[in-house]
TORVEX-717013 format. One record per residue (C-alpha): x negated, y negated, z negated; residue in one letter. Coordinates in pm, whole numbers, plus 50000, padded with zeros to 5 digits. Layout:
XYZa...
***
This chain:
722010681640594q721660650840410v719220624740581q718020591240458l715810570940682v714390538740570e712950509640766s712190473740777g709010474040574g705860454840675g703070430440568l704480396840452v702930366440267q703650357739900p706930338739900g708290354340221g711260376440292s712120411840419l715120430440472r715070468540413l717690490840565s718520528940513c720460549740746a722400576940595a723930609540742s724930644540675g727390633440367f730310611440297t728480580640264f731380558640144s732070577039814v728530573839671h726710546939506p723280543239662m720080533839490t716730517739587w713510525539416y709810516639467r706530528939377q703370508839370a699920524939428p698860541939099g702100537238932k705410558438865e708600554139078r710520526438925e714330517438981f715050486639186v718830480639265a722010499739259l725270495139450i728650511239393t730390532739669s732890504139731s730000478739726g731990459139447a729340462839178n725560460639193t722580459938937g719070451738946y715850457538768a714840427638573a711830420838784s713830415639088v717000402538968k717810367439141g715380377239436r716820408939596f720260416839704t721350451239765i724450457140001s726130483540230r727920487740510d730150518340465n731180517840839a727850520540950k726480544240684n723630518240609t722360504140261v720260473840289s717810455440028l717190418140119q714240407639938m713380369739918n710550353139719s708340382339733l705140385039513k702170404639535p703440427439268e706280438539488d704050458739704t705130492739702a706730520539913v710380516139894y712830544839896y716740548239900c718360576039718k721680593339698a722950612839404f725240641039564i726530672939397n724080672739098v720890664939286r719040636539435d718180628839801y715400606239893w714120592040198g710440591140283k710330555840230g708760523440382t705880502040295l706110467440174v702770447840153t702870414439994v699510397040054s697960365140185s
***
């Protein structure tokens, strides 16, 4: 079955960096776009970044553009999110998502806390 497992979250000071990873299994990873979302306390889940199946194209939310970079390794079935210049408002649970056969599959998320 489809599994998405996020890792790499933690506590970081403002201005710091973190790299999140999502390990995928149970489907043909290399043919599917992958997406990162996040959900801050008391807020709705929101789009963060998208990468196409080949990795040739990416897209970002305005709030993270220029600070976050999404990438993927189709040989290892992983998608990553490099987060730089982190701000307190980036505090959230970060999820990776795959859209397969007309439904969304989500990981359980990894918590990122940006605080001094």
